[in-house]
C-alpha positions as CSV (number, residue, x, y, z in Angstrom):
1,X,5.6,29.8,-0.8
2,X,2.5,28.3,0.8
3,X,2.1,26.1,3.8
4,X,0.9,23.2,1.5
5,X,4.6,22.7,0.7
6,X,5.6,22.0,4.2
7,X,5.7,18.4,5.8
8,X,4.6,18.5,9.3
9,X,3.5,15.2,10.5
10,X,5.9,12.6,12.0
11,X,4.6,9.8,10.0
12,X,5.4,11.7,6.8
13,X,9.1,12.3,8.1
14,X,9.4,8.6,8.9
15,X,8.1,7.5,5.6
16,X,10.7,9.6,3.7
17,X,13.6,8.7,6.0
18,X,12.7,4.9,5.8
19,X,13.0,5.2,2.0
20,X,16.8,5.4,2.7
21,X,17.8,7.7,-0.2
22,X,19.8,10.6,0.9
23,X,22.4,13.2,0.1
24,X,25.1,14.2,2.7
25,X,27.2,17.2,3.1
26,X,29.0,18.8,5.9
27,X,26.1,21.0,7.0
28,X,23.0,18.9,6.0
29,X,21.6,15.6,5.4
30,X,18.6,15.5,2.9
31,X,16.5,12.4,2.7
32,X,14.2,12.3,-0.2
33,X,11.5,10.4,-1.8
34,X,10.1,10.6,-5.4
35,X,6.3,11.3,-5.8
36,X,3.9,11.5,-8.6
37,X,2.6,15.2,-8.1
38,X,4.5,18.0,-9.7
39,X,5.5,20.1,-6.5
40,X,8.3,20.1,-4.1
41,X,7.5,19.4,-0.5
42,X,9.9,19.7,2.5
43,X,10.3,19.2,6.2
44,X,13.0,20.6,8.4
45,X,14.6,18.9,11.5
46,X,17.2,20.4,13.8
47,X,18.3,18.0,16.7
48,X,18.6,18.9,20.4
49,X,22.3,18.3,20.3
50,X,22.8,21.5,18.3
51,X,21.6,23.9,20.8
52,X,18.7,25.3,22.8
53,X,15.3,26.1,21.3
54,X,16.2,29.6,20.4
55,X,19.1,28.5,18.3
56,X,17.2,25.5,16.6
57,X,14.3,27.9,15.7
58,X,16.8,30.3,14.2
59,X,18.4,27.7,12.1
60,X,15.0,26.5,11.0
61,X,14.2,30.0,9.9
62,X,17.4,30.3,8.1
63,X,16.8,27.0,6.2
64,X,13.3,28.1,5.3
65,X,14.7,31.4,4.0
66,X,17.3,29.4,1.9
67,X,14.6,27.4,0.4
68,X,12.6,30.3,-0.3
69,X,15.7,31.9,-2.3
70,X,16.0,28.9,-4.5
71,X,12.4,27.9,-4.7
72,X,12.0,28.9,-8.3
73,X,14.5,26.4,-9.5
74,X,13.2,23.4,-7.4
75,X,9.5,24.0,-7.2
76,X,8.7,21.6,-10.0
77,X,10.9,18.8,-8.7
78,X,8.7,15.7,-7.9
79,X,10.2,15.0,-4.5
80,X,9.4,15.1,-0.9
81,X,12.6,16.0,1.2
82,X,13.5,16.0,4.9
83,X,16.3,18.5,5.7
84,X,18.4,17.6,8.7
85,X,20.7,20.3,10.0
86,X,24.2,19.2,11.4
87,X,26.2,21.1,14.0
88,X,28.8,22.0,11.4
89,X,26.2,24.5,10.1
90,X,27.0,26.8,13.1
91,X,30.6,27.2,12.0
92,X,29.7,28.3,8.4
93,X,28.2,31.6,7.2
94,X,24.6,31.8,5.8
95,X,26.0,32.1,2.3
96,X,28.1,29.1,2.6
97,X,25.3,27.1,4.0
98,X,23.0,28.4,1.2
99,X,25.5,27.1,-1.4
100,X,25.7,23.7,0.2
101,X,21.9,23.4,0.3
102,X,21.3,24.8,-3.1
103,X,23.7,22.3,-4.9
104,X,22.2,19.5,-2.8
105,X,18.7,20.3,-3.9
106,X,19.6,20.7,-7.5
107,X,21.4,17.4,-7.4
108,X,18.4,15.5,-6.5
109,X,16.7,13.8,-9.5
């Protein structure tokens, strides 16, 4: 997975969130926007209420790894997504969170 699939700029995040299309679960909220190109782009956000910077960066690494595991199934989706982690993610294991994220990403049309 290359860096060209990652959304980094704040205005890209805001454009996707302002589109107001989202899927919600216990561990994640995924805001998404359809696009014309045939590749999946994503950004990750973890709020300060979840914990200190060490914990937030750990969760971001875990989410990136989850996306990498299911990237073959979602790489041709024509969407841009912002994945926001919730504090409930800390109470579940990596595998449970992976199942949540995978089913949510596959449900987006």
